[in-house]
C-alpha positions as CSV (number, residue, x, y, z in Angstrom):
1,X,109.9,96.1,105.5
2,X,111.6,95.7,102.1
3,X,109.8,95.0,98.9
4,X,109.8,91.5,97.6
5,X,111.9,90.7,94.6
6,X,110.4,89.1,91.5
7,X,112.0,85.8,92.6
8,X,110.5,86.1,96.1
9,X,107.1,86.6,94.6
10,X,107.4,83.6,92.3
11,X,108.7,81.4,95.2
12,X,105.9,82.4,97.5
13,X,103.3,82.0,94.7
14,X,104.5,78.6,93.7
15,X,104.5,77.3,97.3
16,X,101.0,78.8,97.9
17,X,99.5,77.4,94.7
18,X,101.1,74.0,95.0
19,X,99.8,73.7,98.6
20,X,96.4,75.0,97.6
21,X,96.3,72.2,94.9
22,X,97.5,69.6,97.4
23,X,100.4,68.6,95.3
24,X,103.9,67.4,96.3
25,X,107.0,68.9,94.7
26,X,107.4,65.6,92.8
27,X,103.9,65.5,91.5
28,X,103.8,69.2,90.4
29,X,107.2,68.8,88.7
30,X,105.9,65.7,86.9
31,X,102.7,67.4,85.7
32,X,104.6,70.4,84.5
33,X,107.4,68.5,82.8
34,X,110.1,70.2,84.8
35,X,112.9,68.8,87.0
36,X,112.0,68.4,90.7
37,X,115.3,70.2,91.5
38,X,114.3,73.1,89.3
39,X,111.0,73.4,91.1
40,X,112.7,73.1,94.5
41,X,115.1,75.9,93.6
42,X,112.2,78.1,92.4
43,X,110.3,77.6,95.6
44,X,113.5,78.5,97.5
45,X,113.7,81.8,95.6
46,X,116.7,80.9,93.6
47,X,117.2,79.9,90.0
48,X,116.2,81.8,86.8
49,X,112.8,80.6,85.7
50,X,111.9,81.0,82.0
51,X,108.5,82.1,80.8
52,X,108.0,78.6,79.5
53,X,108.8,77.0,82.8
54,X,106.4,79.3,84.7
55,X,103.7,78.8,82.0
56,X,104.0,75.0,82.3
57,X,103.7,75.3,86.1
58,X,100.7,77.6,85.8
59,X,99.0,75.1,83.5
60,X,99.8,72.2,85.9
61,X,98.4,74.2,88.8
62,X,95.4,75.4,86.8
63,X,96.1,79.1,87.5
64,X,96.8,82.0,85.2
65,X,100.5,82.9,84.6
66,X,99.9,86.3,86.3
67,X,99.1,84.5,89.6
68,X,102.7,83.2,89.7
69,X,104.4,86.5,88.9
70,X,102.3,89.2,90.5
71,X,102.3,89.9,94.2
72,X,98.9,88.9,95.7
73,X,96.6,91.6,97.0
74,X,96.8,92.0,100.7
75,X,94.2,90.0,102.6
76,X,93.5,92.9,104.8
77,X,92.9,96.3,103.2
78,X,92.7,99.4,105.5
79,X,91.3,102.7,104.4
80,X,91.6,105.3,107.2
81,X,88.8,107.7,107.8
82,X,89.2,110.7,105.5
83,X,91.7,109.1,103.1
84,X,89.3,108.3,100.3
85,X,87.9,111.2,98.3
86,X,84.2,111.9,98.7
87,X,81.8,113.1,96.0
88,X,79.3,115.7,97.1
89,X,75.7,116.0,95.9
90,X,74.6,119.2,94.2
91,X,71.1,119.0,95.7
92,X,71.7,118.1,99.4
93,X,74.3,118.0,102.1
94,X,75.2,114.4,101.1
95,X,78.7,113.0,100.4
96,X,79.3,109.5,99.0
97,X,82.7,107.9,99.5
98,X,83.6,104.7,97.6
99,X,85.3,102.2,99.9
100,X,85.6,99.2,97.6
101,X,84.6,98.9,94.0
102,X,83.1,95.8,92.5
103,X,85.8,93.3,91.4
104,X,85.1,91.7,87.9
105,X,83.5,88.5,89.2
106,X,81.4,90.2,91.9
107,X,78.5,92.6,91.6
108,X,78.7,95.1,94.5
109,X,80.2,98.4,95.6
110,X,80.7,99.6,99.2
111,X,80.4,103.2,100.2
112,X,80.0,105.4,103.3
113,X,77.6,108.3,103.1
114,X,77.4,111.3,105.3
115,X,74.3,113.5,105.5
116,X,73.2,116.6,107.4
117,X,69.6,117.7,107.9
118,X,68.1,120.0,105.3
119,X,67.2,119.0,101.7
120,X,66.6,115.4,101.0
121,X,68.8,113.7,98.3
122,X,66.7,112.2,95.5
123,X,68.5,109.5,93.6
124,X,67.6,108.4,90.1
125,X,67.1,104.7,89.5
126,X,70.3,102.7,89.0
127,X,70.7,99.8,86.6
128,X,67.9,97.2,86.7
129,X,68.1,94.7,89.6
130,X,70.2,97.0,91.9
131,X,69.5,96.5,95.6
132,X,70.8,98.9,98.2
133,X,71.8,97.7,101.6
134,X,72.1,100.5,104.2
135,X,73.3,100.3,107.8
136,X,73.1,103.5,109.8
137,X,76.2,104.1,111.8
138,X,75.3,107.3,113.5
139,X,72.2,109.6,113.6
140,X,68.9,109.0,112.0
141,X,68.2,108.7,108.3
142,X,65.0,108.5,106.2
143,X,65.7,106.4,103.1
144,X,64.2,104.0,100.6
145,X,62.0,104.1,97.5
146,X,60.7,107.7,97.0
147,X,57.1,106.6,97.4
148,X,57.7,104.7,100.6
149,X,60.8,105.7,102.6
150,X,61.6,104.3,106.1
151,X,63.2,105.9,109.1
152,X,66.3,104.2,110.5
153,X,68.2,104.8,113.7
154,X,71.9,104.1,114.4
155,X,72.4,100.3,114.1
156,X,69.3,99.8,111.9
157,X,69.6,98.1,108.5
158,X,67.4,98.3,105.4
159,X,67.5,96.8,102.0
160,X,65.5,98.3,99.1
161,X,65.3,98.5,95.3
162,X,67.9,100.9,93.9
163,X,66.5,100.6,90.4
164,X,63.6,103.0,91.3
165,X,63.8,106.6,92.4
166,X,64.9,106.6,96.0
167,X,65.7,109.2,98.8
168,X,68.2,109.9,101.5
169,X,67.5,112.4,104.2
170,X,69.3,113.1,107.5
171,X,67.0,113.6,110.4
172,X,69.8,114.3,112.9
173,X,73.1,116.2,112.5
174,X,76.2,114.0,112.0
175,X,74.3,111.2,110.3
176,X,76.3,108.6,108.4
177,X,75.9,105.1,107.1
178,X,77.5,102.2,105.2
179,X,75.9,101.6,101.8
180,X,76.4,98.4,99.8
181,X,75.0,98.5,96.3
182,X,74.4,95.1,95.0
183,X,74.1,94.8,91.2
184,X,72.1,91.6,90.4
């Protein structure tokens, strides 16, 4: 598969955003103050758009200029097991791997954690309002607020405050879980 040219990106972006807005070629051209033939050429991937033309189209579509010139993020993002770097704990056999960081408008991060029996991992409180959501994928894990942890089997889910001291402890070898940290 070949990489899209800048004109291909602009053409696809204009079509996508015009359709999202429910506008015809004529209506968008009128709102942006550009010729319908110019807009038609741009959506066909030809022509030589100026910054001013693209800016006017962005304003008419109510989208940032960047949305018309940058390729969109893929709708499906795959991260194969072992591809992302894990960060190990110094105090327990615990590894956290960030799968997806919190985008600017959202307030959550997604991790996998792997644990082995032995020393429990004591986690310091995170920022106020943090909630941790944990689903055990394999094994058995004791987790939750340090003063009141719960035991979870594979398939179990728990949510607990992450803004207090909390613990993670594997009760079976090969334990791992998906952790979503929600920052309220």
